[in-house]
Each structure stands twice: as structure tokens, then as C-alpha cells.
N, C-alpha and C positions, 0 to 999 in steps of 0.2 A: 392187498390188491393195489398195485401202483398205477394202473391205467385208468386215468380219470374218465375217459370217454365211456367207461363201463359202469352203469348204475347197478348196484347189488340187488335192488328191490325185486326185480323179476325172478331172482333166485331164491328169495326168502320170504316174500310178503304176499299177503292177500288182503284186499279191502272189500268190505260189503257196503253197498249203498243202503239208504234207509228202506228201500223196497226189495232188497235181496240180490240185486245184480252184483257181479264181482269185477274188480279191477286189480292190477298189480300194486297200485297205490292210490292215494286219495286225489292226486293231481293228474293222473293219467286221463287222457281225453276220450277214452272209449271203454267199452265193457269187453270182458273176455267172451270170445265167440265159440260157439259149437261149430262142428263141421257144416251144419245146415245154415249157418249165418245167424242164428238166433243167439240171444244172450244166455249164458249160464245164470241161474237164479236159485239161490238156496231157499227162498221163500216158496218156490214151486217144486221143491224136492231135489234139486240138483246138488251134486257133491262138490265141496271145496277142493278135495283132492283131485277130482276129475278135471276141474277147471285149471288147477295149478299145473297139471301134467299134460294139458291139452295142446293140440297143434298150434292154436292161437298163441299161447305162451312160449312154445318152443320157437316159433317164428320171431317173436319179440326178442328172446334171448339171442337168437342167431344174428339178428340185425345189430345188436350191441357188439357181439363177438366180431362181426365184420367191420366194426368201426363206424357204424352209422349213427345217426341221431333220429330216432323214431319220431314221427309226426305226433304221436300220442303223448310225447314228453315235452311239448312245446312250452308249457308253463315254466318248467325248470330252465329251459334254454333261455327263455325270455328274462328270467330273473338273473341268471348268471351273466347275461350280456349287460345288465345294469349294475353289475358288481356285487349282487346279493348272493349270499350263501344259500343255495337252493336246498330243497328237501333231498335231492340226489346227492349233493355234496355232503350233506350232514350224514347221510346213510353210508357213504364211502368211509367216513371217519368212524362211524359206529361199528362197521363190520370189518374194518381193515385188519385187525389183529386176530380175528376169529379163523378157526381152521375150516374154511369153506372154499371149495374149488369153484371159482367163478369163471373158469376158462374151459368149461365143458358145457354142452347144451343140456346135459341131464339135470333135471330139477333137483336141488337139494330139498329136504323136508321144509315145510312151512314153519318159520320161526317167529314171524311177526304178523299178528292179526289186528287189523284195524276194523273194528266192528261198529257199524251204525245200525242199531237194532230198532229200526222203525223211526217214525217222525213224531212220536209223542213229545209235545213241548208245551210250556206254559207261557211263552213269549211270542211276539210277532216282530222280530228284528227287522229293520229296514232293508238289510242286505240279504235277507233270507226269503223264503217262499214256501209254497205248499210241499215242495220236495223234502224239506227238512223240518217242518213245523205244522202239526195238526191244527194249531190256532190259525195259521195262515190259510190252510186248506179250507177251513170253515168260513173265513172272511172272503176268500175268492169265490166261494159258492154264493155268498150273499151279494157280491158284485153282479154276478151273472143273473141271479134271480131279480135284482133290482132294475135290470135293463128293460126299457119299455118295449123293446123288440123281442124279448126273450121267447114268448109263446109262438112267434111266427118265424123264428130264425133258427134253422137247423144247426148251424155252426155253434151258436151259443148254447143250445141244448147238448151238443156233443161235448163241449167244454165243461158244462155242468156235470155231465155223467162221468167225465174223466176225473174232475176234482173230487167228486163223491168216491170214486174208486181209489184215489190217493188216500183219502181218509181211512177207508177199509184196509187197503193194502199196507198202510203205515203201521198197522197194529199186528202185522203178521207174526212177530215173535210170540204172541200169546196164543197163536193158532197152529203153528207149524212145529211138530215135535222132532222130526228127523234130524234137523240141524243141530240140536243139543247133543244127540247121540254122537254125531261126527265130531263136534267140537271137543267133547270129552275124550274121544279117541286119539286126537292129535295133540292134546294139551301137554303131553310129556315132552314134546319138542319145542314148545313155545317159550321164548325168552322175553317177549314184549307183547303186551296187549293194549291197544288204545280203544277207548270208548268216547265217541262223540254223539251226534244225535241228528235230530231231536235233542232233548235234554236227558243225558244218561242217568242223572240222579232220580229221574222219574220212571225209569224203565227197570222194573223189578227183575226181569230176566237176566240182566247183566250181573246183579248181585247173586242170583242163583248160580250162574256160571262160575263166579269166583268161589262160592261156597263149595262147589263141586271140586274145583282145583285144590282147595284146602283139604277136603276129605280124601282126595286121591293122592296127596303128598306132592303135588307139582308146585304149589304156590311159592315155596321158598326159592325157586329158580326164576320166578316171573316178575318182571317190572310191569307196573300198570300205570297207564297215563290217561287222564281224563281231560276233555275239553268241556267245561261247564259254564253256565251263565251266572253261577254264583247265588242263585236264589234259594238253594237248598242246603241245609246243614244236616248231614246224615249221621246221627249219633250211633245207630246200630252198626253201621259199617266201621266206624272208628273203633268201636268197642270189640266187635266180634269178627270182622273180616279182614280189613286192610292190614293190621299188624302182622298177619301171616305171610305177607308178600315181601319180596326183596326190596322193592320201593313202591310207593304209590305217589305219583305226581299229579297235582291238580293244577291245570292250566285255566285260569279265569279269563273269560272272553270279555274284555273291557276295551271299548272303542272310543270313549269320550268320558267326560265327568259331568256331575250334576244334572241339570235339566237336559243338556244335550245327550248325556247318557240315556236318560229315560225316553227321550224322543227316538233315538236310534234303536234302542232295545225295548220296544213298547211292551208295557206290562210289568217291568222291573221297577223296583224302588231303590234309588241310589244309596240311601242311608242303610237300608236293610242289607243290600249286597255288600257294602262296606263292612257292616257288622259281622256278616258271615265270614268274609275274608279274614277279619281280625280273629274271630273264633278259631278258624282253621289254622291260622298262624300261631295259635297257642300250642299247637302240636309240634312246633319247630324243633323241640328237643328229642322227639321220637326218631329213632334211627331210620325208620321206613318212610317218613314223610318228606315230601319235597313240593315246592310250588313255583309257578311261573305266571306271568301275565302274557296273554296272547292278544295283541292289538292288530285288528284287521283294518287296513287303510283302504279307503274307497273314495268315490266322489263326495260322500257325505262328510268325511271327517279329516281329510288331508290337511286342512287349514288349522285343525285343533291339536296337531301333534305336540306342540310346545306345551300347552296346558295339560295334556294328558300325561306327558313325561314328568311334569312337575309333581303330579299326583303319584305316579309310579315310584318316584324317588322317596316318597313317604312311607313306602311299604317294603317289607323285608322279603321281596320275591327272590328266589334263587336264580331265576333266569328271566330276561326280558326279550320277548319274541315279536319281531316285526313281520306281520303276515300281510299278504296282498290280496285284494279282491280282483280275481281275474274274470269270473263269470257270475251272474249275467253281465253281458258287455255294457249294458246301460248304466250299471253301477261302478264299473271300472273307472278309476280316476282319469284314465286317458280320454274319456269321453268329454271331459270339460273343454270349453273353447280354448284355442291355442294361446290367445292373449292372456286369459285367466291363468293358464298353466304356468306361463313364464312368470307372471307376478307372484303366484303361489310359491314357486320354487325359490325365487329371490327372497321373499319374506321369511319363509321357514328356515332357510339356510342362514340368513342374517340373525335370526332369533336364537339359533342353536350353535353358533360358532364356538363358543367356549364350554360346551357341555360334552360329557363322555359319549354322547350318542351322535356326535357329529358325522361320523362315517355312515352310521345307519340313515341319518337324514339325507346325506349326500346321495346315497343309493336310492332312497325313496324318490328324490328329485330326478335322478337318472331314469328311473322307471316311469315316472310321470311324463317326462319329456320324450321318452323313447317311442318310436312309431310302431303301431300295431296296424298291419295292413287291412285286416278285416274291419277294424274300427274306422280307419281312414276312409275306406271305401263306402262305409255306411254311416258316416258320422252324424249327418242330419237326422237319420232315422233313430239312432241310438240316443242322441240328445233329446229328441222329441219323446222317445220312450221314457227317459229319465224323468222329464217334466211331467208327463202324463201320469206316470206311476205315483210320483210325489203328490200331485194334486188329488188324485183319486183316493190315496191312502189318508191324506190329511182330511179330506171331506168326510170320509167314512168314520 
């Protein structure tokens, strides 16, 4: 496919949210809709195949074929405007030489599954929340219960009930059986599976799905990618599951080092995570194993990029990935005061001029200084939200 304006993912990919809603990819800004305007949701018995072939997805593919830039893809457009290689661009490279017709509105079979199988997690990362962490859901419930106005304020009680629902709904993979039957049925077409979270190493159902792919003879054609917080070393998967797949890549989510790492990824121990990474890298000679570090840059850690990269260079990662925090807006680095952003950009560029990551840092600075109209229009609110959230969490 030579036409850059066309992203291949609506033709090949489905992503599930931790609560079962479906999107064409993890960065798309809306869920796939049914004809009645409600979201497809596999946790409620809806079909992945029905969503993939729906009118909603047909319209998205047609918008690309017509040369448009769909609003739901704003995150990729924003990154590309800053000089960053977006998920869309990486996907163009990934699928460029495959025999797939991207110039018809007919959906090809699903080849790429990005599965977030609930919000079960053992950490409360600063840039996360109840949508991706059961630990956060429990803490946010505690915030509401501690409010002196809770008993007489309906909106607080409604929020409380919603957070309790998140805790329950985040465990749906343990309660919904229909999705596993469908996943087994489409597995023969899958060439890439991604597991994020929650923390995927805590979600037994994803291991069960992989075992089924091994049993049915599909695993040898499938690449598996994990985003993991690095707090778990899973010996059984190493011994009995992962060697049966084409490749298994572990992407370790590391946003800072030492005490700052433990502050931003609350509940993790820096030394223990380092030891787990070292133990995983002992698998480097295995043909199926690959690793990368995924650094998510936000208002919390943009100033720490230099120290973080110093640590990265001590590790044998196969790939170094610069990820960006887009939402929630109050954690996006663009929410920082303009004067501070200028000083940060100058400082981190000066510190990294002679490193191999200079272009990455330059693009980070471009993104930092790039205007986001929604943030500009609500900057005081988002900055206040950032400080309020910070103080509330620190106090708790």
C-alpha cells in the first residue's frame, strides 16, 4: 500500500477495552457503534466479527478511501504533525508487503487482536485510573466514601456506584464464556495478538487463550506482544506456552527510575522490577523471545527523560519505544504552563544533543510545544485538575 493517508488498521484490527467495548485500534477516539448508536461490547455477548463488519467500520474505511482524516484518529495525526512515527505509520510498514486489498470497503478477516481482558492490576500508576486498574477503582471508591458530603449528595453516590460497577465489570473475562468460543474460531487468521491491561500477567484467561491456540495448531503463525509492568516473572508461560509461538515480545512499561519510578508506578519496587527484567533477558538466546521498553511521557516525567535513557542504555532491549500520554488531558504534558514548557524543551534538548535519541527528544519537544485546542480552551481547568489529583493521591 503506497497511499500514506490510508491506515491499514480498520481493515485488519480489533481492540477491546478493559470493559469489553471495541475499537479499530487502541488510539481511536470512539467505540464501534451498532445501528442504534450503542457500543458493541463483547462482555455483554456481542460479536467481534459483527463489529468488524458493521456499518460503523464500513463508514470509517470509506472515509479513508475518500482521502479523509477521521476525527477518531486525531492522536495519530497529532503525533505525525510533531514528527513522530505514529501507530498508523508503523502499521503501514507492518502490512505493506502483505497480500491484503486495502482499496475495497469489504473487510478483510481480523488479523490483529489487541486484547485488554479486564482491569485486574496490582499497581496504581499515576497516569492510570479505574478504567485500567482494579487497585485504582478501589481507591477512588475510598475517596468518595471519605467525602463528608457523601451521604447527602446524590452525584457522589452515583459516582460511588459507577466505581463499584467498574470493579465488577473489570472482571468480566472470568464470567463471560461466549467470547472465548469466538476468539477460538477466528484464531486461524490471527498473525498478531497484543495483551495489555490491567496487568496481563495477572489475567489467567489470556494464558488459557494462548494454550488453546497451541492446542489447535495456530500458535506457530502468531506473534504475541505484551505490555507489562514488570512485577511478575511467569515461569510456567516460559516453560510451556510462549516457546510455541512465532515470537513473544515483552514491552516493559518504565517511565522513570528509582524512587521516581516507584512514585509514578505506585506499588512497584524498582529493584524487584529490575531483577525481573534481568531474568527475562536471560531468555535472549531463545529464538522466540524479544523485549522492548515502553516509556510513556506525560506531565509527570518529561523532565526525567535524560536519566531514564541513561538506564535504558544499560539494558539489552531490542527496541526503545517513546509513547505519549494523550488522555486524560490533565496528565498530558501540554497542560504544563507555557513558560515551563519552553524551559523544559530547552533543558532536555541541551542534555541530549550528543545522544542517539536526539531525534526522539526533538520530536517529544515538538509535541510538548504543539498546541492542542481543547487543552488551550480549558487550560486553567486541566491544570487545576492535575494539581487536585496530585494532592488527593499524595494525601491518600
